[in-house]
PDB file of N, CA, C and O in Angstrom:
ATOM      1  N   MET A   1      55.615 -63.713 110.093  1.00  0.00           N
ATOM      2  CA  MET A   1      55.632 -62.327 109.663  1.00  0.00           C
ATOM      3  C   MET A   1      55.717 -62.284 108.143  1.00  0.00           C
ATOM      4  O   MET A   1      56.681 -62.785 107.565  1.00  0.00           O
ATOM      5  N   ARG A   2      54.735 -61.700 107.499  1.00  0.00           N
ATOM      6  CA  ARG A   2      54.653 -61.651 106.047  1.00  0.00           C
ATOM      7  C   ARG A   2      55.224 -60.313 105.562  1.00  0.00           C
ATOM      8  O   ARG A   2      54.860 -59.253 106.073  1.00  0.00           O
ATOM      9  N   LEU A   3      56.124 -60.375 104.568  1.00  0.00           N
ATOM     10  CA  LEU A   3      56.735 -59.174 104.021  1.00  0.00           C
ATOM     11  C   LEU A   3      56.032 -58.688 102.765  1.00  0.00           C
ATOM     12  O   LEU A   3      56.096 -57.506 102.428  1.00  0.00           O
ATOM     13  N   SER A   4      55.365 -59.594 102.077  1.00  0.00           N
ATOM     14  CA  SER A   4      54.696 -59.261 100.830  1.00  0.00           C
ATOM     15  C   SER A   4      53.349 -58.605 101.114  1.00  0.00           C
ATOM     16  O   SER A   4      52.618 -59.063 101.992  1.00  0.00           O
ATOM     17  N   PRO A   5      53.002 -57.528 100.377  1.00  0.00           N
ATOM     18  CA  PRO A   5      51.709 -56.883 100.619  1.00  0.00           C
ATOM     19  C   PRO A   5      50.520 -57.730 100.175  1.00  0.00           C
ATOM     20  O   PRO A   5      49.435 -57.607 100.743  1.00  0.00           O
ATOM     21  N   LEU A   6      50.706 -58.586  99.169  1.00  0.00           N
ATOM     22  CA  LEU A   6      49.629 -59.450  98.693  1.00  0.00           C
ATOM     23  C   LEU A   6      50.000 -60.906  98.940  1.00  0.00           C
ATOM     24  O   LEU A   6      51.178 -61.260  98.886  1.00  0.00           O
ATOM     25  N   PRO A   7      49.027 -61.740  99.205  1.00  0.00           N
ATOM     26  CA  PRO A   7      49.331 -63.167  99.335  1.00  0.00           C
ATOM     27  C   PRO A   7      49.913 -63.709  98.032  1.00  0.00           C
ATOM     28  O   PRO A   7      49.688 -63.148  96.959  1.00  0.00           O
ATOM     29  N   ILE A   8      50.647 -64.779  98.136  1.00  0.00           N
ATOM     30  CA  ILE A   8      51.335 -65.345  96.967  1.00  0.00           C
ATOM     31  C   ILE A   8      50.360 -65.678  95.848  1.00  0.00           C
ATOM     32  O   ILE A   8      50.663 -65.434  94.680  1.00  0.00           O
ATOM     33  N   ASN A   9      49.212 -66.222  96.174  1.00  0.00           N
ATOM     34  CA  ASN A   9      48.267 -66.632  95.139  1.00  0.00           C
ATOM     35  C   ASN A   9      47.463 -65.460  94.562  1.00  0.00           C
ATOM     36  O   ASN A   9      46.685 -65.671  93.631  1.00  0.00           O
ATOM     37  N   ARG A  10      47.618 -64.241  95.075  1.00  0.00           N
ATOM     38  CA  ARG A  10      46.849 -63.105  94.590  1.00  0.00           C
ATOM     39  C   ARG A  10      47.718 -62.033  93.929  1.00  0.00           C
ATOM     40  O   ARG A  10      47.225 -60.951  93.612  1.00  0.00           O
ATOM     41  N   ARG A  11      48.992 -62.319  93.719  1.00  0.00           N
ATOM     42  CA  ARG A  11      49.873 -61.352  93.067  1.00  0.00           C
ATOM     43  C   ARG A  11      49.518 -61.240  91.589  1.00  0.00           C
ATOM     44  O   ARG A  11      49.156 -62.237  90.964  1.00  0.00           O
ATOM     45  N   PRO A  12      49.615 -60.050  91.027  1.00  0.00           N
ATOM     46  CA  PRO A  12      49.339 -59.906  89.590  1.00  0.00           C
ATOM     47  C   PRO A  12      50.376 -60.658  88.763  1.00  0.00           C
ATOM     48  O   PRO A  12      51.563 -60.676  89.088  1.00  0.00           O
ATOM     49  N   VAL A  13      49.904 -61.268  87.702  1.00  0.00           N
ATOM     50  CA  VAL A  13      50.780 -62.043  86.826  1.00  0.00           C
ATOM     51  C   VAL A  13      51.446 -61.094  85.834  1.00  0.00           C
ATOM     52  O   VAL A  13      50.774 -60.307  85.168  1.00  0.00           O
ATOM     53  N   GLU A  14      52.768 -61.176  85.743  1.00  0.00           N
ATOM     54  CA  GLU A  14      53.500 -60.330  84.800  1.00  0.00           C
ATOM     55  C   GLU A  14      53.533 -61.008  83.436  1.00  0.00           C
ATOM     56  O   GLU A  14      53.934 -62.165  83.311  1.00  0.00           O
ATOM     57  N   LYS A  15      53.107 -60.274  82.426  1.00  0.00           N
ATOM     58  CA  LYS A  15      53.120 -60.824  81.068  1.00  0.00           C
ATOM     59  C   LYS A  15      54.347 -60.307  80.347  1.00  0.00           C
ATOM     60  O   LYS A  15      54.706 -59.137  80.473  1.00  0.00           O
ATOM     61  N   LYS A  16      54.992 -61.190  79.587  1.00  0.00           N
ATOM     62  CA  LYS A  16      56.143 -60.762  78.810  1.00  0.00           C
ATOM     63  C   LYS A  16      55.655 -60.099  77.533  1.00  0.00           C
ATOM     64  O   LYS A  16      54.820 -60.644  76.811  1.00  0.00           O
ATOM     65  N   LYS A  17      56.186 -58.924  77.269  1.00  0.00           N
ATOM     66  CA  LYS A  17      55.813 -58.207  76.061  1.00  0.00           C
ATOM     67  C   LYS A  17      56.709 -58.648  74.918  1.00  0.00           C
ATOM     68  O   LYS A  17      57.895 -58.915  75.115  1.00  0.00           O
ATOM     69  N   ALA A  18      56.145 -58.723  73.735  1.00  0.00           N
ATOM     70  CA  ALA A  18      56.945 -59.034  72.562  1.00  0.00           C
ATOM     71  C   ALA A  18      57.783 -57.802  72.243  1.00  0.00           C
ATOM     72  O   ALA A  18      57.264 -56.691  72.137  1.00  0.00           O
ATOM     73  N   GLN A  19      59.080 -58.017  72.095  1.00  0.00           N
ATOM     74  CA  GLN A  19      59.962 -56.897  71.821  1.00  0.00           C
ATOM     75  C   GLN A  19      59.781 -56.459  70.378  1.00  0.00           C
ATOM     76  O   GLN A  19      59.908 -57.264  69.455  1.00  0.00           O
ATOM     77  N   THR A  20      59.487 -55.188  70.189  1.00  0.00           N
ATOM     78  CA  THR A  20      59.308 -54.674  68.844  1.00  0.00           C
ATOM     79  C   THR A  20      60.606 -54.051  68.367  1.00  0.00           C
ATOM     80  O   THR A  20      61.320 -53.395  69.125  1.00  0.00           O
ATOM     81  N   LEU A  21      60.891 -54.269  67.111  1.00  0.00           N
ATOM     82  CA  LEU A  21      62.103 -53.737  66.526  1.00  0.00           C
ATOM     83  C   LEU A  21      61.753 -52.643  65.536  1.00  0.00           C
ATOM     84  O   LEU A  21      60.758 -52.739  64.818  1.00  0.00           O
ATOM     85  N   ALA A  22      62.555 -51.626  65.500  1.00  0.00           N
ATOM     86  CA  ALA A  22      62.371 -50.555  64.529  1.00  0.00           C
ATOM     87  C   ALA A  22      62.988 -50.994  63.199  1.00  0.00           C
ATOM     88  O   ALA A  22      63.938 -51.776  63.172  1.00  0.00           O
ATOM     89  N   CYS A  23      62.440 -50.486  62.111  1.00  0.00           N
ATOM     90  CA  CYS A  23      63.007 -50.804  60.801  1.00  0.00           C
ATOM     91  C   CYS A  23      64.353 -50.095  60.660  1.00  0.00           C
ATOM     92  O   CYS A  23      64.678 -49.210  61.452  1.00  0.00           O
ATOM     93  N   ASN A  24      65.124 -50.478  59.664  1.00  0.00           N
ATOM     94  CA  ASN A  24      66.472 -49.935  59.497  1.00  0.00           C
ATOM     95  C   ASN A  24      66.472 -48.427  59.265  1.00  0.00           C
ATOM     96  O   ASN A  24      67.355 -47.734  59.770  1.00  0.00           O
ATOM     97  N   PHE A  25      65.505 -47.902  58.515  1.00  0.00           N
ATOM     98  CA  PHE A  25      65.438 -46.470  58.258  1.00  0.00           C
ATOM     99  C   PHE A  25      65.179 -45.696  59.550  1.00  0.00           C
ATOM    100  O   PHE A  25      65.838 -44.694  59.825  1.00  0.00           O
ATOM    101  N   CYS A  26      64.213 -46.169  60.341  1.00  0.00           N
ATOM    102  CA  CYS A  26      63.890 -45.487  61.589  1.00  0.00           C
ATOM    103  C   CYS A  26      65.041 -45.590  62.589  1.00  0.00           C
ATOM    104  O   CYS A  26      65.270 -44.665  63.369  1.00  0.00           O
ATOM    105  N   ARG A  27      65.753 -46.692  62.570  1.00  0.00           N
ATOM    106  CA  ARG A  27      66.928 -46.846  63.415  1.00  0.00           C
ATOM    107  C   ARG A  27      68.003 -45.839  63.048  1.00  0.00           C
ATOM    108  O   ARG A  27      68.598 -45.200  63.916  1.00  0.00           O
ATOM    109  N   MET A  28      68.245 -45.706  61.751  1.00  0.00           N
ATOM    110  CA  MET A  28      69.279 -44.797  61.279  1.00  0.00           C
ATOM    111  C   MET A  28      68.929 -43.352  61.643  1.00  0.00           C
ATOM    112  O   MET A  28      69.800 -42.588  62.062  1.00  0.00           O
ATOM    113  N   ARG A  29      67.660 -42.979  61.485  1.00  0.00           N
ATOM    114  CA  ARG A  29      67.224 -41.605  61.774  1.00  0.00           C
ATOM    115  C   ARG A  29      66.896 -41.385  63.253  1.00  0.00           C
ATOM    116  O   ARG A  29      66.702 -40.248  63.684  1.00  0.00           O
ATOM    117  N   LYS A  30      66.832 -42.482  64.037  1.00  0.00           N
ATOM    118  CA  LYS A  30      66.469 -42.450  65.461  1.00  0.00           C
ATOM    119  C   LYS A  30      65.112 -41.775  65.658  1.00  0.00           C
ATOM    120  O   LYS A  30      64.957 -40.858  66.465  1.00  0.00           O
ATOM    121  N   ILE A  31      64.127 -42.267  64.884  1.00  0.00           N
ATOM    122  CA  ILE A  31      62.765 -41.766  64.990  1.00  0.00           C
ATOM    123  C   ILE A  31      61.843 -42.921  65.361  1.00  0.00           C
ATOM    124  O   ILE A  31      62.218 -44.089  65.254  1.00  0.00           O
ATOM    125  N   ALA A  32      60.650 -42.587  65.793  1.00  0.00           N
ATOM    126  CA  ALA A  32      59.691 -43.611  66.205  1.00  0.00           C
ATOM    127  C   ALA A  32      59.206 -44.403  64.996  1.00  0.00           C
ATOM    128  O   ALA A  32      58.734 -43.831  64.014  1.00  0.00           O
ATOM    129  N   CYS A  33      59.327 -45.708  65.080  1.00  0.00           N
ATOM    130  CA  CYS A  33      58.873 -46.608  64.012  1.00  0.00           C
ATOM    131  C   CYS A  33      57.487 -47.093  64.418  1.00  0.00           C
ATOM    132  O   CYS A  33      57.359 -48.040  65.194  1.00  0.00           O
ATOM    133  N   GLY A  34      56.461 -46.451  63.898  1.00  0.00           N
ATOM    134  CA  GLY A  34      55.097 -46.746  64.318  1.00  0.00           C
ATOM    135  C   GLY A  34      54.440 -47.827  63.491  1.00  0.00           C
ATOM    136  O   GLY A  34      54.997 -48.281  62.491  1.00  0.00           O
ATOM    137  N   PRO A  35      53.259 -48.237  63.907  1.00  0.00           N
ATOM    138  CA  PRO A  35      52.521 -49.257  63.170  1.00  0.00           C
ATOM    139  C   PRO A  35      52.048 -48.710  61.825  1.00  0.00           C
ATOM    140  O   PRO A  35      52.047 -47.496  61.616  1.00  0.00           O
ATOM    141  N   PRO A  36      51.648 -49.593  60.916  1.00  0.00           N
ATOM    142  CA  PRO A  36      51.161 -49.144  59.609  1.00  0.00           C
ATOM    143  C   PRO A  36      49.960 -48.224  59.746  1.00  0.00           C
ATOM    144  O   PRO A  36      49.221 -48.293  60.728  1.00  0.00           O
ATOM    145  N   MET A  37      49.772 -47.370  58.762  1.00  0.00           N
ATOM    146  CA  MET A  37      48.617 -46.465  58.767  1.00  0.00           C
ATOM    147  C   MET A  37      47.340 -47.277  58.616  1.00  0.00           C
ATOM    148  O   MET A  37      47.358 -48.389  58.088  1.00  0.00           O
ATOM    149  N   ALA A  38      46.252 -46.725  59.073  1.00  0.00           N
ATOM    150  CA  ALA A  38      44.967 -47.411  59.035  1.00  0.00           C
ATOM    151  C   ALA A  38      44.558 -47.719  57.595  1.00  0.00           C
ATOM    152  O   ALA A  38      44.702 -46.884  56.702  1.00  0.00           O
ATOM    153  N   GLY A  39      44.051 -48.919  57.391  1.00  0.00           N
ATOM    154  CA  GLY A  39      43.556 -49.301  56.076  1.00  0.00           C
ATOM    155  C   GLY A  39      44.591 -49.968  55.178  1.00  0.00           C
ATOM    156  O   GLY A  39      44.303 -50.227  54.009  1.00  0.00           O
ATOM    157  N   THR A  40      45.796 -50.256  55.692  1.00  0.00           N
ATOM    158  CA  THR A  40      46.805 -50.919  54.871  1.00  0.00           C
ATOM    159  C   THR A  40      47.040 -52.333  55.389  1.00  0.00           C
ATOM    160  O   THR A  40      46.903 -52.597  56.583  1.00  0.00           O
ATOM    161  N   THR A  41      47.391 -53.230  54.488  1.00  0.00           N
ATOM    162  CA  THR A  41      47.659 -54.610  54.870  1.00  0.00           C
ATOM    163  C   THR A  41      49.142 -54.942  54.757  1.00  0.00           C
ATOM    164  O   THR A  41      49.567 -56.014  55.188  1.00  0.00           O
ATOM    165  N   GLU A  42      49.939 -54.036  54.181  1.00  0.00           N
ATOM    166  CA  GLU A  42      51.364 -54.286  54.015  1.00  0.00           C
ATOM    167  C   GLU A  42      52.096 -54.103  55.336  1.00  0.00           C
ATOM    168  O   GLU A  42      51.657 -53.338  56.195  1.00  0.00           O
ATOM    169  N   LYS A  43      53.219 -54.808  55.497  1.00  0.00           N
ATOM    170  CA  LYS A  43      54.033 -54.664  56.697  1.00  0.00           C
ATOM    171  C   LYS A  43      55.064 -53.566  56.444  1.00  0.00           C
ATOM    172  O   LYS A  43      56.239 -53.835  56.194  1.00  0.00           O
ATOM    173  N   ILE A  44      54.597 -52.343  56.516  1.00  0.00           N
ATOM    174  CA  ILE A  44      55.455 -51.187  56.300  1.00  0.00           C
ATOM    175  C   ILE A  44      55.107 -50.168  57.382  1.00  0.00           C
ATOM    176  O   ILE A  44      53.932 -49.905  57.637  1.00  0.00           O
ATOM    177  N   CYS A  45      56.129 -49.596  58.015  1.00  0.00           N
ATOM    178  CA  CYS A  45      55.855 -48.660  59.110  1.00  0.00           C
ATOM    179  C   CYS A  45      55.328 -47.343  58.552  1.00  0.00           C
ATOM    180  O   CYS A  45      55.446 -47.058  57.360  1.00  0.00           O
ATOM    181  N   ASN A  46      54.742 -46.547  59.448  1.00  0.00           N
ATOM    182  CA  ASN A  46      54.128 -45.297  58.999  1.00  0.00           C
ATOM    183  C   ASN A  46      55.162 -44.295  58.492  1.00  0.00           C
ATOM    184  O   ASN A  46      54.852 -43.492  57.612  1.00  0.00           O
ATOM    185  N   GLN A  47      56.381 -44.323  59.026  1.00  0.00           N
ATOM    186  CA  GLN A  47      57.421 -43.397  58.569  1.00  0.00           C
ATOM    187  C   GLN A  47      57.846 -43.723  57.133  1.00  0.00           C
ATOM    188  O   GLN A  47      57.971 -42.821  56.305  1.00  0.00           O
ATOM    189  N   CYS A  48      58.065 -44.991  56.841  1.00  0.00           N
ATOM    190  CA  CYS A  48      58.472 -45.400  55.487  1.00  0.00           C
ATOM    191  C   CYS A  48      57.327 -45.209  54.502  1.00  0.00           C
ATOM    192  O   CYS A  48      57.549 -44.835  53.350  1.00  0.00           O
ATOM    193  N   GLN A  49      56.114 -45.462  54.949  1.00  0.00           N
ATOM    194  CA  GLN A  49      54.958 -45.303  54.079  1.00  0.00           C
ATOM    195  C   GLN A  49      54.771 -43.833  53.711  1.00  0.00           C
ATOM    196  O   GLN A  49      54.454 -43.509  52.567  1.00  0.00           O
ATOM    197  N   ARG A  50      54.967 -42.956  54.676  1.00  0.00           N
ATOM    198  CA  ARG A  50      54.821 -41.523  54.442  1.00  0.00           C
ATOM    199  C   ARG A  50      55.872 -41.014  53.454  1.00  0.00           C
ATOM    200  O   ARG A  50      55.607 -40.093  52.682  1.00  0.00           O
ATOM    201  N   ARG A  51      57.070 -41.618  53.480  1.00  0.00           N
ATOM    202  CA  ARG A  51      58.160 -41.181  52.612  1.00  0.00           C
ATOM    203  C   ARG A  51      58.301 -42.026  51.346  1.00  0.00           C
ATOM    204  O   ARG A  51      59.217 -41.805  50.555  1.00  0.00           O
ATOM    205  N   SER A  52      57.414 -42.978  51.153  1.00  0.00           N
ATOM    206  CA  SER A  52      57.442 -43.896  50.006  1.00  0.00           C
ATOM    207  C   SER A  52      58.779 -44.624  49.912  1.00  0.00           C
ATOM    208  O   SER A  52      59.398 -44.691  48.850  1.00  0.00           O
ATOM    209  N   ARG A  53      59.207 -45.166  51.044  1.00  0.00           N
ATOM    210  CA  ARG A  53      60.472 -45.902  51.117  1.00  0.00           C
ATOM    211  C   ARG A  53      60.191 -47.384  51.306  1.00  0.00           C
ATOM    212  O   ARG A  53      59.103 -47.785  51.721  1.00  0.00           O
ATOM    213  N   GLU A  54      61.197 -48.183  50.992  1.00  0.00           N
ATOM    214  CA  GLU A  54      61.107 -49.612  51.267  1.00  0.00           C
ATOM    215  C   GLU A  54      61.372 -49.809  52.756  1.00  0.00           C
ATOM    216  O   GLU A  54      62.353 -49.281  53.280  1.00  0.00           O
ATOM    217  N   CYS A  55      60.525 -50.551  53.436  1.00  0.00           N
ATOM    218  CA  CYS A  55      60.635 -50.762  54.872  1.00  0.00           C
ATOM    219  C   CYS A  55      61.262 -52.131  55.121  1.00  0.00           C
ATOM    220  O   CYS A  55      60.645 -53.164  54.861  1.00  0.00           O
ATOM    221  N   VAL A  56      62.490 -52.126  55.627  1.00  0.00           N
ATOM    222  CA  VAL A  56      63.219 -53.371  55.875  1.00  0.00           C
ATOM    223  C   VAL A  56      63.481 -53.491  57.363  1.00  0.00           C
ATOM    224  O   VAL A  56      64.113 -52.621  57.963  1.00  0.00           O
ATOM    225  N   PHE A  57      62.995 -54.573  57.960  1.00  0.00           N
ATOM    226  CA  PHE A  57      63.208 -54.826  59.376  1.00  0.00           C
ATOM    227  C   PHE A  57      64.418 -55.720  59.565  1.00  0.00           C
ATOM    228  O   PHE A  57      64.668 -56.583  58.723  1.00  0.00           O
ATOM    229  N   PRO A  58      65.185 -55.547  60.648  1.00  0.00           N
ATOM    230  CA  PRO A  58      66.337 -56.417  60.900  1.00  0.00           C
ATOM    231  C   PRO A  58      65.869 -57.839  61.202  1.00  0.00           C
ATOM    232  O   PRO A  58      64.765 -58.046  61.707  1.00  0.00           O
ATOM    233  N   THR A  59      66.704 -58.797  60.893  1.00  0.00           N
ATOM    234  CA  THR A  59      66.334 -60.199  61.102  1.00  0.00           C
ATOM    235  C   THR A  59      66.453 -60.606  62.558  1.00  0.00           C
ATOM    236  O   THR A  59      65.743 -61.507  63.004  1.00  0.00           O
ATOM    237  N   GLU A  60      67.344 -59.956  63.315  1.00  0.00           N
ATOM    238  CA  GLU A  60      67.492 -60.294  64.721  1.00  0.00           C
ATOM    239  C   GLU A  60      67.751 -59.023  65.527  1.00  0.00           C
ATOM    240  O   GLU A  60      68.154 -57.995  64.984  1.00  0.00           O
ATOM    241  N   SER A  61      67.516 -59.116  66.799  1.00  0.00           N
ATOM    242  CA  SER A  61      67.744 -57.976  67.678  1.00  0.00           C
ATOM    243  C   SER A  61      69.228 -57.856  67.981  1.00  0.00           C
ATOM    244  O   SER A  61      69.896 -58.857  68.241  1.00  0.00           O
ATOM    245  N   ARG A  62      69.741 -56.645  67.947  1.00  0.00           N
ATOM    246  CA  ARG A  62      71.138 -56.410  68.287  1.00  0.00           C
ATOM    247  C   ARG A  62      71.253 -55.852  69.696  1.00  0.00           C
ATOM    248  O   ARG A  62      72.304 -55.343  70.086  1.00  0.00           O
ATOM    249  N   ARG A  63      70.189 -55.946  70.446  1.00  0.00           N
ATOM    250  CA  ARG A  63      70.151 -55.395  71.791  1.00  0.00           C
ATOM    251  C   ARG A  63      71.156 -56.121  72.684  1.00  0.00           C
ATOM    252  O   ARG A  63      71.131 -57.346  72.798  1.00  0.00           O
ATOM    253  N   GLY A  64      72.034 -55.353  73.309  1.00  0.00           N
ATOM    254  CA  GLY A  64      73.011 -55.929  74.221  1.00  0.00           C
ATOM    255  C   GLY A  64      74.276 -56.419  73.552  1.00  0.00           C
ATOM    256  O   GLY A  64      75.225 -56.800  74.237  1.00  0.00           O
ATOM    257  N   MET A  65      74.313 -56.419  72.227  1.00  0.00           N
ATOM    258  CA  MET A  65      75.518 -56.882  71.535  1.00  0.00           C
ATOM    259  C   MET A  65      76.566 -55.775  71.538  1.00  0.00           C
ATOM    260  O   MET A  65      76.246 -54.601  71.353  1.00  0.00           O
ATOM    261  N   ARG A  66      77.788 -56.156  71.745  1.00  0.00           N
ATOM    262  CA  ARG A  66      78.883 -55.201  71.699  1.00  0.00           C
ATOM    263  C   ARG A  66      79.840 -55.604  70.596  1.00  0.00           C
ATOM    264  O   ARG A  66      80.006 -56.782  70.280  1.00  0.00           O
ATOM    265  N   ARG A  67      80.457 -54.599  70.026  1.00  0.00           N
ATOM    266  CA  ARG A  67      81.449 -54.894  69.005  1.00  0.00           C
ATOM    267  C   ARG A  67      82.709 -55.411  69.673  1.00  0.00           C
ATOM    268  O   ARG A  67      83.117 -54.914  70.723  1.00  0.00           O
ATOM    269  N   LYS A  68      83.318 -56.403  69.062  1.00  0.00           N
ATOM    270  CA  LYS A  68      84.564 -56.930  69.599  1.00  0.00           C
ATOM    271  C   LYS A  68      85.695 -55.991  69.221  1.00  0.00           C
ATOM    272  O   LYS A  68      85.771 -55.510  68.090  1.00  0.00           O
ATOM    273  N   LYS A  69      86.563 -55.739  70.170  1.00  0.00           N
ATOM    274  CA  LYS A  69      87.700 -54.866  69.889  1.00  0.00           C
ATOM    275  C   LYS A  69      88.694 -55.621  69.014  1.00  0.00           C
ATOM    276  O   LYS A  69      88.928 -56.816  69.190  1.00  0.00           O
ATOM    277  N   ALA A  70      89.258 -54.902  68.086  1.00  0.00           N
ATOM    278  CA  ALA A  70      90.261 -55.502  67.208  1.00  0.00           C
ATOM    279  C   ALA A  70      91.524 -55.771  68.024  1.00  0.00           C
ATOM    280  O   ALA A  70      92.018 -54.896  68.735  1.00  0.00           O
ATOM    281  N   THR A  71      92.027 -56.975  67.909  1.00  0.00           N
ATOM    282  CA  THR A  71      93.243 -57.302  68.631  1.00  0.00           C
ATOM    283  C   THR A  71      94.440 -56.922  67.794  1.00  0.00           C
ATOM    284  O   THR A  71      94.505 -57.215  66.600  1.00  0.00           O
ATOM    285  N   ARG A  72      95.370 -56.276  68.428  1.00  0.00           N
ATOM    286  CA  ARG A  72      96.578 -55.863  67.712  1.00  0.00           C
ATOM    287  C   ARG A  72      97.710 -56.793  68.089  1.00  0.00           C
ATOM    288  O   ARG A  72      97.917 -57.094  69.264  1.00  0.00           O
ATOM    289  N   ASP A  73      98.432 -57.242  67.099  1.00  0.00           N
ATOM    290  CA  ASP A  73      99.570 -58.114  67.328  1.00  0.00           C
ATOM    291  C   ASP A  73     100.800 -57.231  67.493  1.00  0.00           C
ATOM    292  O   ASP A  73     101.316 -56.671  66.525  1.00  0.00           O
ATOM    293  N   VAL A  74     101.254 -57.120  68.720  1.00  0.00           N
ATOM    294  CA  VAL A  74     102.401 -56.261  68.987  1.00  0.00           C
ATOM    295  C   VAL A  74     103.640 -57.148  69.102  1.00  0.00           C
ATOM    296  O   VAL A  74     103.749 -57.974  70.009  1.00  0.00           O
ATOM    297  N   SER A  75     104.556 -56.961  68.176  1.00  0.00           N
ATOM    298  CA  SER A  75     105.811 -57.732  68.189  1.00  0.00           C
ATOM    299  C   SER A  75     106.948 -56.804  68.571  1.00  0.00           C
ATOM    300  O   SER A  75     107.065 -55.698  68.043  1.00  0.00           O
ATOM    301  N   LEU A  76     107.784 -57.260  69.491  1.00  0.00           N
ATOM    302  CA  LEU A  76     108.925 -56.454  69.897  1.00  0.00           C
ATOM    303  C   LEU A  76     110.198 -56.996  69.347  1.00  0.00           C
ATOM    304  O   LEU A  76     111.265 -56.434  69.592  1.00  0.00           O
TER     305      LEU A  76
END
């Protein structure tokens, strides 16, 4: 009895997408950090380019990171 709708060798292959990160300005404003405008070769998002800002991308993803709670030393 087969539970899968497609045979094992005919299942669609899932491709991993490259995770895109928003630049620091777009993160702060919580706006869409889009690709560069057409005709530019610089690595600057369309929001920063429109506002003539420096576009700085984070070096690593902070996705899933939590801040550590400060431990308090309680002496009695």
